[in-house]
N, C-alpha and C positions, 0 to 999 in steps of 0.2 A: 654186264648191264642189267640183266634180269634181276639179280638180288637187289639192286638199288631201287628198281620200280616197285618191288614188293614192299619195301620199307616205306614208300610214299603213300601207299594206298590207305593205310590206317589213319594218319593225320587228316587226309582229305575227307574221309568219311565222317570224322568227328566234327570238322568244320561245317559240313553239310547238315549234320544233325543239329548243331547250335543255331544255324541260320533258320532252320525250320521252327525251332522253339521260340526264337525272338519274334516271330510273326504271329504268335498266339494272342487272343484278346486279354487285356488286363482287367481283373475283376474290380467292380466299383467299391469305394470305401464303405464301411458300415455306417448306418445313420448315427448321428451324434446322440449321446445319452444325456438326458435332462431330468431334473427332479421336478415333479409336479405334485400339486395338492388339489384334491377335489373339493370344491366349495359347495356350501349348502346355505340357503336363505334362513335367516334367523330373525327373531324380534329382539332388538338390542336396547336395553335400558340406557337412556342418556344420562350420564352423571358427570357434572363439571366439578373438578377439584381445584380449590383455590385456598389461599391463606386468609384468615379472618381474625378479628379481634373482638373479645367479649366486652360488653358494656351494660350497665344497669338499665332497667326499663324506666326507672324513675330516679332522679337525683334532686335532693332538696338541700340547699345550704341554709343552715340555721344561723340567723343573724340577730343581734340585739336590736330591739325596737324602742328601747328607752335607755337613757343614760343612768348608770349606777354601778355599784361594785358587786361582783359576783360573790355570794356568800355560801353557795353550796352547789355541788355537782351531783346529780341524782341518777346517773346511769353508769353502766360498765362499758368502757370503750370496746368496740367490736361486737357488742351484743345486739340481739334483736329488740327493737322498740316498736311500740304501737303508736298510731296517730293519736295525738293529744297527750302522750305520756310526758311527764315532767322530766326535763333534761338538766336545766340550770335554774337556780333561784337568784334573782337580783334583789338587792336590799330594797324592801318595799317601804321602809319608813318615810323617806322623802316623798315618795309618790302618794302614800296615805295622807301625809300632811297636806299635799297639794289638793287632794280630793276634799279634805275637810275645809280648806280655804274656799274652794269652789262652792261647796254646799252653803257656807256662810254667806258668800256673795249672792247666791241664789235666794236665800231667805231675805236678805236685805233688799234685793231687787223686787221680790214679791211684795214686801211691806210698802215700798215706795210706790209700786204700781197700784196697790189697793188704795192707798191714801189719795193718789192722783185721780183715780177713777171715781172715788167717792165725791171728791170736790167737784169734778166735772159734771157728775150726775146731779148734784145739788144745784149748781149754778145754771144748769139747763132750765130748771123750773123758774129760777129768778129772772132769766132772760125773757122767758115767755110773759112774765108779769111786768117787765120793764124796770126791774129794780137794779139791774146791773147792765153795763154796756155789752154789746155783742162781741166787741173786740176782746174783752176780758174773758168771756166764755170760750172764744175760739182758742185763746192762748192756753187756757187750762185743759181743754180737750186735747190739744196737741201734746201737752205735757203728759197726759194720761196715756196716749198712744206711744210716746217715747218710752215711758216706764214699762209698758207691756212688751215692747221690743227688747228692752234691757233684760226682762225676765227670760225671754227666749234665748238671748245670748248667754245668760247665766246658766240656763239648763244645758245648753250645748257645751259650756265649759265643764260642767259636772260630768257629762257623758264622756268627754275627752279625758278627764282625770281618772274616771273609772277604767277606761280602756288602758291608760298608761299603767295603772295599778295592776291590771290583769296581765300586762306584758312583762311584769316583773317575774312571772312564771313563764320561763322559756320552754315551750313544749315542742314535740316532734310534729312536723306538718304531715308526715306520711308514715306508713308502716314500712320498716326496712331495717337494715343493719346500720347502726350508728358508728361513725368513725372516731378517730382520735380527737380529743378535746383540744381546740386551738387556744383556749383561755384557761387560766387556773383560778382557783378560789382567791379572792382578793383583788383580781384584776378589774380595772375600770373599763367598762364597755360603753359605747356611745351609739345612739341612734343615728346621729348625723353622719358618722363615719361608717355606718353599716358594718360593725365589727363582726367578722365571721367567728362563730363559736364552735361549730362542728358541722359535719355533713352526714346526711342520712341517705342511703342508697337502697333501692328495692332490687334484689337480685334473684327473686323467685316470682315470676319467670325472669329470664335474662336474655339479652340480645346478643346475636353474633353479627357483626358488621363486616362486610366484604364487598369486593368489586369484581366484575367479570366483563369481558369484552361484549360490547353491545350486540355484535353480530351473532354471538352464541345465545344470548338470553333474550333476544328480540321477541320470540314467540311468547315468552313468559310475561314480558312487559305489556305486550298487546292484550294478552288474556286478562291481566290486571286492569287495564284501562277499560275493558268491556265488562268489568264486574264479575269475572269468573271466580274470584277468591272471596266471595261474600262470607263464607263460613270457613272456619279453620281447617276442616277436613278436606275442603276443595283445593287448598293451596298446596303447591309442590312440597314434598318431604325433603328435609335436610338432616344430614348426620354430621357429627363432630368427631374428629380424631384428636385426642389430647396430645400434648407435647411428648409424653413418654411412649406414644404409639398405640395406646388402647383406645377403643371406640367408646364414646359416651353412650350409655344405655338408652335413655329416652330420645325419641326422634322429635325433631323440631319441624316447624313449618315456615315457609317463606312468608314474611309479614309485610314487606314493603320493598318496592323497586322505584328508584328515583326516575323522574321523567327527563332529567338533564344528563347529557353525556359529557365527560371530561374531554375537552378538545385536544389536550396534550397526550392522552393515552387511549382514547376511544373506548374507555370503560365506563360502566354505569354502576352506581352504588346500590347495593341490596342489603336487606336486613332480614334475619331469621330470628324466631323466638323459640326458646327452649324452656321446659320446666326444670326447676333447679331446687327441688325440695330439700336435698341434703347439703346444699350450699357447696357442692364440689366445684362448680364453675365460679370463678372470681373475675370481676371486671379488670380489664387490661391484659388478660391472658391471651396469647396468640395461639390459635388452633388451626387445624386443617378442616375446611368446610367442604362437604360433599353434597352438592345440590342435584337432586333427582328431577330432571327436566322432561320426563315423559319417556316414551318408547318409540324407537324407529322400527317400523314394520317392514318385513321382507327386504332385508339388507344383507350384504355379504362382507365378511372380514377377509382381507387379502394382505399378505405380508408386504412390507415396504419394498423388499427386493424385487417383487414381481411387477410393480407399477413403473411404467416408463412414460415419458412425455415427449411430445413433438409439438410443432407449432399449432397443430389441430387440437391438442389437448392430451388428456391422460389415456393410456391404453395398456393392455396386458397381452401376453402371448398365451394361447391355449393350444393344447394338443387335441385336435378334433377327430372326426371319423377317418379311419385309415391311417391314424397316427400322423396326419398332416398338421403342420403348424399354421395357426391362424392368428392374425392380429385383430384384437377386439377393443373398440373404444368403450370407455367406462366413464360414469359420472361419480366423482368422489364426494364424500362427506368430510367429516372431521376424523382425526386420529382417535383410535381406541387402543390404549396401551401402545404396543409396537406395530399395530396393524392399521391399514386404511379401511375406512368404512365406504363400501361401494354401494351407491344408491340404485344404480341401473346399469345395464349393459351385460349382465351375467345371468346365467340360469343354473338351476340345481344340477350338480354333477359335472359342471365344466371343469376340465383339468387344466389348471393354470401353471405355467412354468415359473418356478421360484428360484431355480439354480441352473446355470448353463445357458442363459438367454443369449450370450454372445456367440454361441455355437450355431444358432438356428436362423432361418429366414422364412417368411411367410410362404406357404405352398410346398415347403420341403417336408420330408419325413423325419421324425425324431423318435428315438426309443425312450419312452416315458417310464420313470421309476417313481412309484407313488411314495409320498411322505404323509405325515399326519395332517389331516384336514385343518384349515385355519379355524373354522368354527369350533372344532373339538378342542383345539389347543387353547382357545380363549376361555373355555370352561374348565 
């Protein structure tokens, strides 16, 4: 029996040792690792980027003002023309003949008036002496007045004929670029039909027309209403990006903001003006418009992944003193590229959790691993 007892001693000792080990305290799990970025307040330029369309600052449609045949075209299509420059010549012969007829009618009216006035003046003395009846004099005086009125009518007809003759020279009403001719030599044009002959557009300077949500540009519209843009230098700056991706060199200025909001889109129409001395910008071209709407002072850029929401509003998690997680309510502005603009709720140096948010809870400890600051990444 003794050999059997000796063999049982070893297993029992092992079981006792295992029982003692199972009662030792279990170490707590390590704190979760999260990625954080330290934020710093910056002054952020506010730039709205929208699609716009270029338009001429002045457009004048050249129409025929008299009826006649076009006998000459005096400009090169697509060239620059000056105000008053001859563009088309309408046959002046019929108009000159009409002027001559009006001059003849004027001469006749003047002769008739002179004769009637002479007779009335002479008979006035005879009435005073009782040699003719008063009725006869009154009739001759009325005839003289009628003849004088006919002279004024004839003078007006002469002036009208002169104007019509001058309209045979079709000139440009403005300085700008003349478009394609809508009539050819020999074509019959008419004043009553307002025949379009060509169009002249001023494209230096040139407009950029665009729209933006009213909520975004409301401060600019209010500033315009208060007269803040009385001088060009005081208006917000605007830049253009051409379709091929290059930025147009000269900077433009906000020129006009409509006071009506489109009820279907909530947008308001705006207009900027740009110098265009090289005629690089052409009407109808679609461009990207960058409107510089001022500067936001002391704001923070926070990645989208860091911003959470609950019924109370937006918030972020930060790793505070002692590496404890804290929930911080923030006030958001608009988006800047891929980051949120935070207007309030943060301070310089706050370490915001940008990755691993699902691992943490407020009041718990987290192991923070620093990443590139949001403000630095934005630059």
